[in-house]
ZAZA-415085 format. One line per field, with one value per residue: residue number from 0; residue in one letter; x, z, y of N, C-alpha, C in turn. Coordinates in steps of 0.2 Angstrom, whole numbers. Layout:
% residues N
i NUM/...
aa a/...
n_east X/...
n_up Z/...
n_north Y/...
ca_east X/...
ca_up Z/...
ca_north Y/...
c_east X/...
c_up Z/...
c_north Y/...
END
This chain:
% residues 92
i 0/1/2/3/4/5/6/7/8/9/10/11/12/13/14/15/16/17/18/19/20/21/22/23/24/25/26/27/28/29/30/31/32/33/34/35/36/37/38/39/40/41/42/43/44/45/46/47/48/49/50/51/52/53/54/55/56/57/58/59/60/61/62/63/64/65/66/67/68/69/70/71/72/73/74/75/76/77/78/79/80/81/82/83/84/85/86/87/88/89/90/91
aa m/n/s/a/l/i/i/l/d/v/q/k/d/f/v/g/d/q/a/r/m/p/v/a/k/h/q/v/v/p/m/l/n/s/i/n/t/m/i/s/k/a/e/k/a/e/i/p/v/v/y/i/g/n/e/f/e/m/r/q/f/v/s/n/w/f/r/k/n/a/a/i/k/n/t/i/g/a/k/l/d/e/r/l/q/v/v/s/n/h/y/f
n_east 387/402/407/414/422/429/442/449/464/463/474/486/495/483/473/476/481/492/492/499/495/481/463/447/447/436/429/434/433/418/416/427/419/408/415/421/410/403/413/412/397/402/411/402/393/400/408/421/435/445/460/467/481/489/506/521/534/551/558/551/553/546/531/530/533/521/513/514/524/519/514/526/532/536/534/528/518/513/504/491/478/478/464/455/447/453/451/457/470/471/482/484
n_up 458/459/468/468/474/468/470/462/460/470/476/485/475/465/474/484/497/492/478/465/451/453/454/454/466/474/473/480/494/494/485/493/503/499/494/504/510/502/503/517/516/509/516/524/519/514/506/496/496/484/480/468/461/451/447/441/433/436/425/415/404/398/398/409/412/407/415/427/435/441/455/454/456/471/478/491/482/478/484/494/500/514/520/514/517/524/523/518/512/498/488/471
n_north 336/344/359/374/389/402/415/428/438/446/455/465/474/476/481/487/501/506/502/497/496/499/494/507/516/518/508/498/494/488/481/469/467/462/451/445/439/431/421/419/414/403/393/391/382/373/373/371/384/393/400/413/421/428/431/439/436/443/444/449/461/470/467/471/483/487/484/493/487/478/466/456/442/435/449/459/465/457/447/443/454/459/463/451/441/424/407/394/386/383/392/397
ca_east 394/408/410/422/423/436/444/456/468/462/481/489/496/479/465/479/481/499/495/503/488/473/455/446/448/427/426/439/428/411/420/431/416/405/418/421/401/402/418/409/393/405/412/397/392/406/412/430/436/453/462/470/485/494/514/524/541/557/560/547/552/540/525/529/533/513/509/519/528/512/510/528/533/538/534/524/511/509/502/483/475/475/456/452/448/456/450/461/478/471/481/489
ca_up 453/464/468/474/476/466/472/458/460/475/478/488/469/464/476/490/497/487/473/457/445/456/451/455/473/478/471/482/500/491/481/496/508/495/493/512/514/498/506/524/514/505/521/528/515/516/496/494/494/481/479/463/463/443/448/436/433/436/418/409/406/393/401/418/411/405/422/432/439/448/456/452/459/480/480/494/480/475/492/494/503/522/519/511/522/520/524/515/509/492/486/465
ca_north 339/348/366/378/397/405/421/430/443/451/456/472/478/479/484/489/507/509/498/498/494/497/497/511/518/519/499/493/491/485/475/467/466/456/445/441/437/426/417/414/410/396/393/387/376/367/373/378/393/392/410/412/426/432/433/439/435/449/447/451/467/474/467/473/491/490/483/495/480/476/458/453/436/436/454/462/469/452/446/444/460/457/463/446/432/417/403/390/388/383/396/397
c_east 398/409/412/423/428/438/449/458/466/470/483/494/489/472/469/478/489/500/495/497/482/467/451/445/440/426/428/434/422/412/423/424/410/409/418/415/402/405/415/404/396/407/408/395/395/408/418/433/445/453/466/473/490/501/516/531/545/557/557/545/548/534/525/530/525/508/509/521/524/512/518/532/536/539/528/516/508/506/494/482/474/467/454/451/448/455/451/467/478/475/487/489
c_up 459/462/471/471/474/466/466/458/464/479/479/479/465/468/483/491/492/482/468/451/451/452/455/464/477/477/477/492/497/489/487/502/505/493/499/512/508/501/516/520/510/510/523/527/515/508/497/492/490/478/472/462/455/449/443/438/434/430/415/410/404/395/407/418/410/411/428/436/445/449/453/459/466/482/486/489/476/479/493/500/510/521/519/516/520/527/523/514/503/488/477/463
c_north 343/356/369/387/401/411/423/437/449/451/463/477/481/482/485/497/509/505/502/499/495/499/504/512/515/514/497/489/489/480/467/463/461/450/439/438/431/420/412/410/400/392/387/383/371/368/378/382/390/401/409/420/426/433/433/438/440/452/448/457/468/473/471/481/492/489/487/492/478/468/454/449/439/445/454/461/461/447/446/451/456/459/456/441/428/413/394/392/385/389/395/402
END
């Protein structure tokens, strides 16, 4: 059986200090620590790590309003948070 570790939506607009649509601030550091630990273990076990981020089109006006313009394609907020350990270029 093939396995992979999938990391979802750890983007600046959700977990960053200036997040537009933030998760609970007190949960960010423990969450990132846990994710980075899993990434390290996957890398040691030679399990591929795949990163997936939501990126929304600028023209989705209504949806973007509800999301507070979070994770608009080609913006800083759509990028992976810099505290996240990135060990592969598998990003979708």
